[in-house]
N, C-alpha and C positions, 0 to 999 in steps of 0.2 A: 173681774176675772183675773187681771194682772195681780191685784192685791192678794187673791186666793192662792195663786201660783207662788208668789213670793213667800207667803206664810208657809206653804207646804215645803218649799225649798229650805226655809229657815228651820222648820221642825226637823227635816231630814238632816240638816247640817248639825244641829245640836245633838240628835240621836247618835250620829257617827262620832261626834266629838266626845260624848259621854262614854261610848264604848272604848274609844282610844284612851281616854283619861282614866277609865276604871276597867282595865282589861280583866278577863277571867283567866286565872291560872288553874289549870287542871291538877289533879293529884300528882301526876308525873312531873309537872312543872314545879310544884311545891317541894316534892321530894328532892329534885335537883337543886333548887334554890337553897335548901337546907343542908346541902353538901352530902346528901344520901345518909344522913346521920342515923336514920332508923334501921338501915340494913348494913351499916359499915362493918367490915370485918366478917361478913357472913357469906356462906354459900347459899345462893338463892335459885329458885325456879321462878318462871314467869308464865302465868296463864293470861293469854291475850289473843287478839285477832286484828284484822286490818284497821279497825277504828281505834285501836290503841295507839294514838299519836299524841305528841305534845302540841302545844299551841303553835309551834313553828313547823309542824307537819312531819317531825321526825318520829320514827317508831319507838315505842317503849323498849323494844329489843335493842335497838342501837344505843338508846340513852343508857340503859343498864350495862351494856357491854363496855362502854367507855368510862363508866363510873369508877373513880378511884377507890381502892380498898373494898370493892364489891366483886364477888366472883359469881357470874351468871353461868350456871352449869347445866340447866335443862329448861326446855320450853314445853308448855302444855297448851293444847288446842281444844276449843269447844266445837260445837256444830259449825260446819263450813271450814274448819281448820284455821291455822294461824294466818294464812294468806287469803282466806275467804273464797278459795277456788274449789271447794268441795260442795256437792249438791245437797239440798235439803233432804233430811230423813235418810241419808245414805251414810252407813258406817264409815268412819275414817280410820286408817291404819297408822300405827306408829311408824316413824321414819327418822332419818337423819336429815336435818335441815341443810341443804346444799350451800346456802348463803353463809351460815355461821358455823357449820360443822357440829352443832349441838343436837342432842337427841330431842325429838319432838314426841311427846306422849299424847295420844289421842284420848280425849274424854268424851268422845262421841263415836265409839267403836265397840270393841270387845268390852271395854270398861267405861262406865259413866262416872266412876268415883276413883280417884288416884289410889293405886295399891301401895302397900308398904315398900315394895321394891322401887316404885317410881319416886317415892319420897326419900329413899335412903340417901343419906349424906347431905340433905338439905337442912339448913337452919331456919329458912323462911320460904314461904311461897307468896310471891307478889301477884296480885290479881288486878288486871287493868282491862276491864270489859265495858263497852258502851251498851247500855240498856235502852229500851224504847218506852219504858214507863207502863207497860202492860203485863199482866200476870203470866199469860201463856206465851212466854218467850224464853228459850232454853238457856240463855246466858246467865240469868240470875239463878236458875236451877243448878247450873254447872258450878256457880260460885258456892252455893250452899253445900253441895256434895263434896266439893274440894275442902271447904271449911271443916266438915265432919271428919274427913280423912286426915287432915292435918292435926286436928285436936287429938284424934285417936293415936297418932304417931308422934306426938310431941313436937310438931313443926309449927312455928309461928305463922300466922296469916297476916299479910299486909295488904289492905285494900287501898288502891289509888282511886279516889272518887272522881266521878264524872257527872255532868248535868243530866237530870231527867228531862228529855226533850219536850215533854208535855207540861213542864213546870212542876212545882212542888205544892200546888194548892188544889189542883183538880183531883178529886177522889170520886169514883163512880163505878157502878155495876155490882153484880152479885159477888159476895165473898166466896171463898173456896171452902166447901164442906170437907171435913177431914177424910172422908171415904174416897175422895177424888184426888187426894194429893199424889203427885207423880212427877216425872221429869218434865211433863208439859206445864205443870203448875206446882211449884214446890213451896209456896208461901201462902199462908192463910190471910190473904189480903183481898180487898175489892179488885175487880178486874183492872181498873185504872187506879193505881195505888198512891201516886203523889209522893214517892220517895226516891232518893238516890240509891245506888247499889250499896254504898257504905251504910246508909241508914237502915236498909233491909238487913244487912249483915249484923248491925248492932242489935236489932230486934231479935234476930235468930240466936245470937250469942247470949242474950240476957233474958230470954223468955222461955220458960219451961214448955216443952212439947213442940217447939218449932224445929227442932233437929232430932235426928234419929239416934244420935250418940247417947250413951248413958249420961244422966244428969251431972254426975260429978266430973266426968270428962269434959262436958260442955262448959261447966263453970271454971274448970282449970285451964281450958284452952286459951291461948294467947292471941288476941285480936288487936292489931294496930291499924288505925285509920289515918290516912293522909288526906285531910279535907282539901277542897278547892278554896281559892281566894277570889272574891268578887262575884260569886254566883248568888243570886237571890231567888227565893221561892216563886216569885211572880214571873220569872223569866221562862218563856218558851224558847226553844232553840234559836229561833230567829232573832231573839234579843241578846244572844250571847256573843255575837260577832265571830263565832267559830265556824269553820267549814264542816259541813256534814259529810262524813265518809260512810258509804253504804255498810250497814251492819250485817246484812244478808242480801241475797240476790233480789228479793222482792221488796226490800226497803231501801230504795236508792236515794230518797230525799225525805224532807220533813212532811211533804204532802202524803207520802205513803205511811209515815209514822202515825199521823192523825187518822188516816183512813183505816189503818189496822185496828185502832181503838174503836172506830165507829162501825166497821162492817166485818171485821175479822170473825166474829161469832156468827153473823147472820148467814154466812155461806157454808157453815159446817154441815148442814143438812138442808134438804128441801128444794134445791134447784136453782137458787140464785147464784150468779157468778159476780165477782166483785173486782174485775179488772186485771186479774193476773193474765199475763200474755198480751197486755196492751200498754200504751204509754202512761196509763193511770192506775197502777196497782192499788187495790183496796179502795178506789174512789169511783170506779165506773160500774154501775149496776146494770145487769141484764137478766132477763128471765125468759126461758124458752116459751114461745107462744104468746108473749106479751110485747106490745110495741113500747118504745121509749115513752111515748105520750101517755100510755096507760100506766106505766110504772111511775112516772112523774106525778100524775094525778093522784094515784093511790098513796104515795108517800106524802104529798102535800096535804092530803086529807087527815093525816095523823097529827099535824100541827106540832111537830117536834121542835122545841125551842132551840134557837141558835144555828139551825141548819137550813140550807137552801139547795135547790136542785135545778140543773139545766141540762138540756139534751146536747150531746156532743157527737159529732161525726168524726171518726178517726179510723185507724186501721190496726190490726193486730201486729205483733212484732214479726210475724211471718209475712205481712204485707196485705192481708185480706181486709177489705173495707168492712166496717161495722159501726154501729151507733149504740149509745147507751145513755144512762142518766148519771151525770157527774154530781157527786155530793160535795157541796161547798160548806165552809164554816162561816156563818155570817156574824156570829157573836159567841166567841169561845167562853166568855164568862157565864153566859146563860145555858150553854150546851151541856147536856148530859150525854156524852158521846156514845156510850154503849146502848142507849135507848133504841137507836135505829136498828141494831141487829135483831132485837126481839120483835119489832114490828115487821122486819123482813121475814122472820120465822112464821109469824101469824099470817102474813100475806101468802107465803108459800103453801100454808095449809088451806087457805081460801082458794087459791088458784089450782091446786092439785085435784085430781079426780078422787083421791082418797088421802087421808092424813099421812104425809110422808114420815112423820116422826113416830107414828104408831107402828109403821112397818120398817123402822130403822134397823139396819144390819150391823151397825157399829155404835150402839148407844154409849159404850164405855169411852170412846174417843171424844164424842160430843160432850159428855159430862166432865171429862178431864179438862176440857177447854172452858166450858161455861161454869162448871163448879157447883151448880145448884140442883140437888135432887128434887126440891120442891118445884122448880121451874120445869124440869124434865117431866115430872108427873103431870103438870099443868098442860104443857104443849102436847104431850102424848095423848092425854085423855080428852082435852077440850078442843084441840086443833084450832079451827077458825074462830072459836069463841074464847080462846085463851085470854086471860085478863092481864094484858101487858101493863096497863097503867097501874094496876094494884101492885104488881111486882116491882116496877120501876120506882114507885114511891117508897116501898118497903126497903129496897136496896139503898135508896138515897139516905134514908134515916140510919141504916146500918153503916153506910160509908161515913156519915158525920160522926157517929160514935167511934168508929175505928180511928178516924183522924185525930180525935181528941185524945185517945189512948196512945197513939203513935207519937204525939208531940214531944213526949219525954225523950224520944230517941232522935229527934231532929238535930241536925248539926247546923243548919242555916235557918235563921228566924227572919 
């Protein structure tokens, strides 16, 4: 026992030592280390949010404000705003930032795409957004729309890259059919895409049909990427040594990031709840009329690789006692994270008095998230007999094919 403890301590020591010896420098850090050479002498805008921090915990706003020979003249905010204090799905208005005195243009209000007036006088728009590695998250959509506007108005785009918290090797789930492209999902990638925001930007810039700007404008648009130093594709966020800053109110930590990939689609319709309003957002499953024991047994019968389940007694954020089934990751390498969501949909059809998907009142929103017309037809028509395994395997093959094609845009090998 003592020997095992000593070996564990030694392993932990070397892990910490390696992180300290090989620290990760984010795009904002590399930009500063290079003396802001890429934007020197330019008037710039900055699209960012609370997770836009350097490795020392300073905001990108403050870093650019003190940068020599750089003039930061405007701020742009995505969903939840530049300070993360705006509610989800609620339009955000333009304002003057009381801390800096700079104008803040909302890209989640009247406009989702910067206007020519917003970009007037800018030489470059710097984008520093932390993504969660899942297609249906509006920050990467915001990036794409901003890129289009900049290219159309002759403004350079500078992407400060950040880690994909799910790592750069896991690719999983249905790809996005073109008919469902929207602000919910703006890229034709598998649900878990395995790319950094800069790699997504590179694909959009260099692949026909990935942007809505005319092809010649896309080709002529100027994109500058500031890569990270020290990040490797096999790193989940826990291996980076960086502090996680909540990217949105329901993503407070890495547990929620993993959960969003696993259960985010499964509660779109059908009756499952996935822990919002509890200490375990996207990890705690409940279903009206079913006990935690029944839910746990049903999920275990699906034999989903890499996942485990345990019953948890907790309380809601309002203080009400409740219990549910906590989804744990037992082997990330084996897990196909999105698989769970589709089994949740099938179970919802089994447990409902009638197929809830056939009676859906908002199939458009469901499909914008899931992205697959074929699956929608499957679950709507077959319900409890939906062939989850067939689709999961098909998507796994499509994900492998996508990843092979995407490798030419990888920045980190």
